N, C-alpha and C positions, 0 to 999 in steps of 0.2 A: 573456472576461469576462462574467459574468452580472450583470444588474442588474434591479431590480424597479421598475415604474412603477405608481403608483396612479391610477386614472382615475375620473371621475364616472360612477356607475352609469347615470344617465339618458341618457347619450350613445348615439346610434344606432351600430350596428356600423360603418357606413361612416366615421363620424367618428372612432371609436376606431382603426380601421385607419389612417386618414390621419394622425392624431396619432402613432401608433406609428412609421409610416414616416418622418415628419418627425424623430422622435427617433432614427432610425437602426436601428430594429428591423426584422427581416425577418419579416413576418407576412402571412398571407392570410386570407380570410374563412373557409376551411375549418378552419384551425388555431384561429381564434377560436371557432368553434362547438364544436370538440373541447374546448377549455378550458372553455367555458361548461357543457358536459355534465359534464366532470370535476369542476368546482368548484361546480356548481350555478348560479353567476352569475359574470360576468366582473368581478372587483374588482381583482385584481392580475394583471398580465400579465407573464410573464417572457420575456425575449428576449435574444438575443446581439447585442452591438454589431456593426454592419456594419464 
């Protein structure tokens, strides 16, 4: 099941990752950076429910 979570843009990467992990997303710093490059900015992060 894919879901989308919208995050505050001003949050630092470590905080974004922590929130995503608490929400049950599997994400790492490297995948976050890849998404930032792909989208220009991390606004919506997609992940798979754990």
